[in-house]
Backbone bond lengths (Angstrom), bond angles and torsions (degrees), N, CA, C in turn:
res aa  C-N    CA-C-N  psi(-1)  N-CA   C-N-CA  omega(-1)  CA-C   N-CA-C  phi
1 M - - - 1.455 - - 1.526 107.17 -
2 D 1.326 116.76 137.80 1.428 123.80 -176.59 1.541 109.71 -131.05
3 L 1.335 118.09 99.73 1.455 122.90 -176.51 1.558 111.02 -88.56
4 L 1.302 115.06 136.16 1.468 122.04 171.22 1.543 106.13 -75.89
5 W 1.333 117.39 141.34 1.468 120.72 174.27 1.512 106.76 -63.64
6 P 1.307 118.29 128.15 1.482 121.22 -173.06 1.546 113.48 -78.09
7 V 1.343 118.44 -7.47 1.442 121.22 174.33 1.538 107.01 -136.53
8 E 1.333 114.77 161.20 1.478 118.74 -176.98 1.539 112.51 -72.44
9 T 1.312 117.76 -27.78 1.489 119.26 -178.43 1.554 108.42 -78.77
10 R 1.290 116.58 161.14 1.460 121.85 175.96 1.561 108.29 -119.46
11 S 1.318 115.95 29.58 1.455 121.89 -176.56 1.515 110.30 -95.14
12 I 1.347 114.98 117.26 1.477 122.06 -179.41 1.522 108.93 -101.35
13 S 1.341 117.00 119.27 1.454 120.38 179.37 1.515 112.12 -93.15
14 S 1.323 117.40 -25.54 1.449 120.26 178.42 1.527 107.93 -150.03
15 A 1.296 116.24 119.79 1.476 123.14 -176.14 1.521 112.34 -82.67
16 W 1.321 115.58 175.99 1.439 123.85 179.49 1.540 107.09 -72.58
17 G 1.345 116.57 144.21 1.477 121.92 169.80 1.481 114.82 111.90
18 P 1.324 116.99 -162.36 1.475 121.02 -176.04 1.523 111.98 -64.47
19 R 1.347 114.71 144.72 1.444 121.94 174.82 1.530 109.44 -158.64
20 M 1.318 113.92 152.98 1.486 119.00 177.44 1.525 109.47 -78.19
21 R 1.339 114.94 140.19 1.465 122.22 -179.62 1.535 107.35 -129.63
22 A 1.329 115.53 166.11 1.449 119.07 175.53 1.530 108.08 -138.64
23 R 1.299 115.63 145.79 1.482 119.64 174.51 1.535 107.43 -143.98
24 T 1.268 115.10 157.82 1.468 123.04 179.58 1.531 107.90 -96.60
25 V 1.318 116.54 129.76 1.486 122.30 177.33 1.548 107.50 -126.60
26 R 1.355 113.45 158.76 1.436 119.58 175.03 1.527 108.76 -101.06
27 I 1.342 115.40 134.11 1.454 120.12 177.95 1.523 108.20 -127.33
28 K 1.326 116.82 160.26 1.463 121.28 172.82 1.525 107.79 -96.56
29 T 1.333 113.70 136.01 1.469 117.59 175.84 1.509 109.14 -86.12
30 K 1.343 116.74 178.87 1.482 121.01 179.55 1.526 111.09 -63.72
31 T 1.324 117.79 -24.16 1.478 120.49 179.95 1.522 110.85 -95.97
32 N 1.326 117.76 19.57 1.463 126.14 177.57 1.557 113.47 62.99
33 K 1.288 118.21 21.95 1.446 122.66 174.05 1.554 107.56 -89.27
34 R 1.325 115.03 148.45 1.467 118.42 176.95 1.505 109.62 -91.14
35 K 1.303 115.85 140.88 1.463 121.26 -176.68 1.519 108.45 -139.82
36 R 1.301 115.93 141.53 1.491 119.69 176.66 1.549 109.20 -95.37
37 V 1.322 114.65 133.44 1.455 119.05 178.75 1.541 107.84 -137.70
38 K 1.352 114.74 147.25 1.448 119.49 174.32 1.510 111.57 -85.14
39 V 1.324 115.18 133.18 1.445 120.97 -179.38 1.552 107.22 -118.74
40 R 1.304 116.58 131.71 1.472 121.53 177.48 1.545 108.00 -95.58
41 Y 1.309 114.43 142.79 1.464 118.88 178.24 1.548 107.22 -150.97
42 Q 1.322 115.11 162.03 1.461 119.05 179.10 1.553 107.21 -92.92
43 G 1.328 114.36 125.68 1.433 120.52 177.27 1.492 109.46 -110.84
44 N 1.332 116.36 -178.76 1.455 121.50 179.00 1.514 107.53 -129.01
45 H 1.320 116.77 111.27 1.440 121.46 -178.92 1.498 108.61 -79.26
46 R 1.337 116.00 119.17 1.490 119.98 -173.84 1.525 112.53 -100.81
47 G 1.309 116.60 29.06 1.442 121.75 176.19 1.519 108.04 -163.20
48 V 1.311 116.75 -165.41 1.491 122.26 174.98 1.531 106.96 -126.10
49 D 1.350 114.80 142.09 1.463 121.43 175.74 1.529 109.11 -100.30
50 L 1.324 115.11 123.55 1.469 123.18 -179.03 1.494 108.23 -113.36
51 T 1.315 117.49 120.45 1.458 120.81 -176.30 1.511 111.66 -87.23
52 G 1.321 113.81 162.32 1.476 121.63 177.71 1.537 108.93 175.87
53 P 1.291 116.62 171.29 1.431 119.70 178.94 1.532 113.41 -68.63
54 T 1.307 116.20 142.12 1.474 120.67 177.13 1.493 110.02 -53.48
55 G 1.319 117.37 134.40 1.442 124.28 179.79 1.505 114.96 90.25
56 S 1.349 118.02 -3.95 1.481 122.57 178.53 1.540 106.96 -61.79
57 D 1.338 114.23 151.39 1.472 120.55 179.20 1.527 110.95 -69.86
58 I 1.342 115.50 143.11 1.479 123.32 171.61 1.505 105.26 -116.37
59 Y 1.348 117.07 131.18 1.446 123.70 -175.58 1.521 111.89 -113.00
60 A 1.322 116.12 150.34 1.456 122.22 174.98 1.517 107.48 -66.90
61 A 1.347 116.29 132.61 1.458 122.49 -179.50 1.538 112.70 -74.63
62 L 1.303 116.14 -26.64 1.470 124.71 -178.90 1.534 108.64 -148.02
63 D 1.305 118.56 161.86 1.448 122.20 169.43 1.520 109.01 -59.67
64 G 1.316 116.06 144.66 1.474 117.26 179.80 1.514 112.03 -179.36
65 R 1.320 113.23 -172.46 1.478 122.12 -179.44 1.541 107.57 -121.29
66 V 1.353 114.52 140.22 1.457 119.21 176.88 1.516 108.59 -76.62
67 V 1.347 116.95 118.21 1.467 120.84 176.29 1.513 111.86 -101.87
68 E 1.274 119.34 -23.01 1.460 124.25 173.54 1.524 109.97 -146.38
69 A 1.338 115.01 137.99 1.469 122.16 172.97 1.518 102.76 -147.49
70 A 1.346 115.23 96.81 1.446 117.89 -171.09 1.531 110.39 -151.22
71 R 1.327 113.75 -162.83 1.479 120.73 177.77 1.561 107.26 -123.78
72 H 1.310 115.71 140.16 1.450 123.20 -179.70 1.539 109.05 -134.20
73 R 1.317 116.42 149.05 1.460 120.00 -175.05 1.547 112.16 -57.83
74 Q 1.312 117.51 -42.57 1.464 120.13 -179.81 1.541 112.27 -90.25
75 Y 1.324 117.65 -44.45 1.444 120.87 -175.85 1.531 112.60 -77.22
76 G 1.317 119.09 -17.91 1.440 121.67 -171.50 1.514 109.26 66.06
77 N 1.311 118.38 -142.97 1.459 121.62 175.72 1.522 106.95 -70.87
78 Y 1.334 117.37 132.57 1.432 121.48 -177.54 1.545 110.46 -147.15
79 V 1.324 113.36 157.00 1.470 121.69 175.25 1.519 108.08 -128.02
80 L 1.339 116.85 133.54 1.459 122.08 174.48 1.490 109.04 -116.79
81 L 1.369 117.16 122.92 1.426 123.31 179.97 1.528 112.04 -108.43
82 D 1.306 116.88 138.70 1.467 123.17 176.08 1.521 106.84 -105.00
83 H 1.312 117.00 122.48 1.465 121.83 -176.22 1.516 111.54 -104.24
84 G 1.283 118.14 3.19 1.455 122.50 -178.25 1.524 111.59 85.78
85 N 1.280 116.29 166.04 1.497 122.63 179.31 1.516 114.58 54.69
86 G 1.338 116.87 31.03 1.459 123.00 177.88 1.505 114.84 78.91
87 V 1.352 118.05 10.95 1.496 122.05 -178.75 1.520 108.39 -99.61
88 T 1.353 116.17 125.33 1.471 121.03 170.78 1.532 109.40 -132.63
89 T 1.325 114.73 153.21 1.446 122.05 174.91 1.548 109.16 -127.67
90 L 1.341 116.20 145.98 1.455 121.47 -179.20 1.522 107.79 -124.20
91 Y 1.317 116.88 138.63 1.468 126.06 -178.66 1.511 106.74 -126.78
92 A 1.369 117.66 113.38 1.475 119.58 -170.29 1.534 111.79 -127.31
93 H 1.347 113.66 164.74 1.454 127.20 -179.14 1.545 111.07 74.74
94 N 1.316 117.29 23.66 1.445 122.03 -176.26 1.503 112.55 -66.94
95 K 1.311 114.40 143.45 1.491 121.18 171.91 1.507 108.63 -66.59
96 A 1.330 115.83 -43.70 1.461 122.30 179.47 1.523 109.20 -150.67
97 N 1.338 115.16 141.24 1.474 120.21 170.56 1.505 108.22 -92.03
98 C 1.288 116.74 138.78 1.509 123.14 -177.45 1.520 113.13 -108.71
99 V 1.330 116.64 4.36 1.464 121.38 179.48 1.506 109.24 -128.36
100 R 1.343 114.40 166.66 1.478 121.73 177.82 1.508 110.19 -124.98
101 V 1.331 115.41 161.32 1.467 121.19 177.24 1.541 107.89 -56.83
102 G 1.348 113.78 133.45 1.441 120.27 179.19 1.513 113.76 98.11
103 D 1.352 117.59 -20.31 1.461 119.59 178.81 1.531 110.65 -62.71
104 V 1.320 116.04 141.39 1.459 122.16 171.31 1.520 107.70 -97.03
105 V 1.327 116.12 127.40 1.497 120.00 -177.47 1.487 110.60 -119.36
106 L 1.315 114.99 153.31 1.469 122.53 177.71 1.519 110.66 -100.23
107 R 1.287 117.19 152.00 1.471 123.95 172.19 1.508 108.00 -53.36
108 G 1.355 115.53 122.43 1.490 119.39 -179.93 1.481 113.54 93.01
109 Q 1.340 119.13 -4.02 1.479 121.73 177.12 1.519 109.92 -76.26
110 K 1.308 117.85 140.17 1.458 121.63 177.37 1.523 108.86 -68.41
111 I 1.304 116.83 128.28 1.463 121.79 -179.17 1.535 112.23 -119.09
112 A 1.336 117.91 -18.82 1.453 120.15 -173.96 1.557 108.45 -165.45
113 E 1.347 113.97 174.89 1.474 119.69 174.22 1.543 108.14 -122.52
114 L 1.325 115.26 139.95 1.449 123.23 -175.72 1.526 109.70 -63.91
115 G 1.330 116.23 138.47 1.459 121.07 179.52 1.502 113.00 -153.27
116 R 1.361 115.05 -156.07 1.461 122.11 -179.41 1.502 111.03 -143.49
117 T 1.349 118.14 39.92 1.432 122.53 178.56 1.516 112.34 -77.72
118 G 1.310 117.19 162.64 1.475 119.94 -179.50 1.490 111.10 71.54
119 N 1.314 116.79 -148.63 1.484 122.41 -177.22 1.523 108.13 -88.15
120 A 1.307 118.48 77.19 1.457 125.58 -179.63 1.501 109.81 -130.72
121 T 1.335 115.62 136.41 1.465 119.60 -177.85 1.560 111.36 -92.77
122 G 1.307 116.63 -9.14 1.465 119.88 177.57 1.507 107.07 -168.46
123 P 1.353 117.36 171.95 1.465 120.04 -178.97 1.511 112.80 -67.91
124 H 1.320 116.11 125.30 1.458 122.87 177.21 1.496 110.13 -167.05
125 L 1.317 115.33 167.37 1.458 122.99 171.54 1.508 108.63 -106.04
126 H 1.320 116.42 124.02 1.464 120.35 171.01 1.534 105.58 -93.08
127 F 1.320 115.86 116.79 1.462 121.88 -174.09 1.521 110.16 -116.00
128 E 1.369 116.04 126.57 1.440 120.80 -179.28 1.514 110.36 -121.31
129 L 1.286 116.71 150.23 1.467 126.49 172.35 1.499 107.40 -123.90
130 R 1.359 115.43 129.05 1.448 121.62 177.55 1.526 109.80 -125.78
131 L 1.317 116.45 130.30 1.454 122.34 176.67 1.535 106.80 -114.70
132 D 1.334 115.85 114.92 1.450 121.84 -173.52 1.513 111.45 50.19
133 G 1.318 117.21 43.35 1.461 123.87 175.35 1.515 113.77 81.63
134 V 1.306 120.10 -4.56 1.468 124.07 -177.78 1.516 108.61 -98.93
135 H 1.371 114.85 125.74 1.470 119.63 179.07 1.548 109.89 -64.37
136 Q 1.323 114.97 137.55 1.460 123.14 177.83 1.511 109.79 -129.09
137 N 1.302 117.91 152.64 1.452 121.84 175.00 1.529 106.28 -71.05
138 P 1.352 119.28 116.39 1.457 121.50 -176.69 1.525 113.32 -73.64
139 L 1.348 119.89 -24.42 1.457 120.92 -173.28 1.504 115.91 -53.52
140 P 1.363 120.19 -44.51 1.487 118.30 178.50 1.553 114.33 -62.31
141 F 1.322 116.58 -17.36 1.479 119.13 -178.80 1.507 113.59 -97.66
142 M 1.357 117.28 -3.74 1.467 121.15 -173.59 1.537 111.00 -87.61
143 N 1.334 115.39 134.28 1.457 122.29 -178.06 1.533 108.54 -88.45
144 D 1.328 116.19 113.01 1.482 122.07 -178.38 1.508 115.10 -74.26
145 E 1.321 117.22 -17.80 1.466 119.61 -172.21 1.499 114.45 -105.88
146 E 1.286 117.86 -20.27 1.496 121.19 -173.70 1.544 111.18 -69.08
147 E 1.315 115.53 136.15 1.465 122.72 173.23 1.508 108.34 -107.23
148 I 1.309 116.75 157.34 1.473 121.98 175.38 1.518 108.14 -71.62
149 P 1.370 117.58 128.61 1.448 120.07 178.82 1.520 113.37 -58.01
150 A 1.328 116.70 148.93 1.481 123.09 -176.68 1.523 110.70 -58.15
151 E 1.325 118.91 -35.91 1.467 120.77 -179.33 1.520 109.36 -63.83
152 L 1.316 118.97 -40.38 1.470 121.08 178.68 1.482 112.39 -72.16
153 V 1.315 119.43 -33.62 1.450 121.69 175.51 1.516 108.45 -61.82
154 A 1.317 117.33 -45.50 1.480 122.24 177.51 1.535 111.67 -61.53
155 L 1.341 117.37 -42.64 1.468 122.06 177.53 1.494 111.31 -62.71
156 N 1.360 117.00 -44.38 1.480 120.95 176.99 1.504 111.72 -58.33
157 E 1.331 115.71 -43.89 1.475 119.36 179.35 1.504 112.59 -66.38
158 L 1.313 117.67 -36.42 1.444 122.96 177.79 1.523 110.08 -65.83
159 I 1.343 117.07 -45.22 1.491 121.53 178.71 1.539 109.09 -63.99
160 E 1.301 117.17 -44.88 1.462 119.61 -179.41 1.531 111.92 -63.26
161 G 1.313 116.99 -37.49 1.462 120.31 178.72 1.536 110.99 -67.48
162 S 1.318 118.94 -38.04 1.462 120.63 178.80 1.499 110.93 -72.10
163 E 1.311 119.04 -30.52 1.508 121.97 176.53 1.520 109.89 -68.36
164 R 1.322 119.81 -36.30 1.483 121.54 179.80 1.511 110.89 -68.41
165 R 1.319 117.17 -30.78 1.445 119.67 -178.72 1.560 114.40 -77.36
166 R 1.350 116.38 -12.56 1.459 120.98 -179.84 1.467 112.69 -69.64
């Protein structure tokens, strides 16, 4: 499998695997008052975070069909693509989704814009790869040298221009 980088930058802000997280919880003090405290814990990052400027284009890593394009409490705006043979990719924290459920997309087609919706501390794309529903580190499958073909660049610009006129 050969995945196209879903953003133009190659900057990774959070890699796959274990990482420290923090969350705020309420506790009762000895005097029965409620108090908020931050608790650190080890989480497991099931994707990679790719940074870039807000509004940057996000591209489909492979040809596929949009099975979800919605909003989630943690992911914010996200798109889930089914590529067949048990392969799916997820693109989260989007400023805007540019596709709808049922759309067929091509590798390199713009599907969203980079943002910081949901549980995000800054603008980035949270990118996941799942094989038969099991999360995998996408980095070993990503093609560092491939560029988006000129025909798709033109198609993306045409689609973007028509969306602005709406």
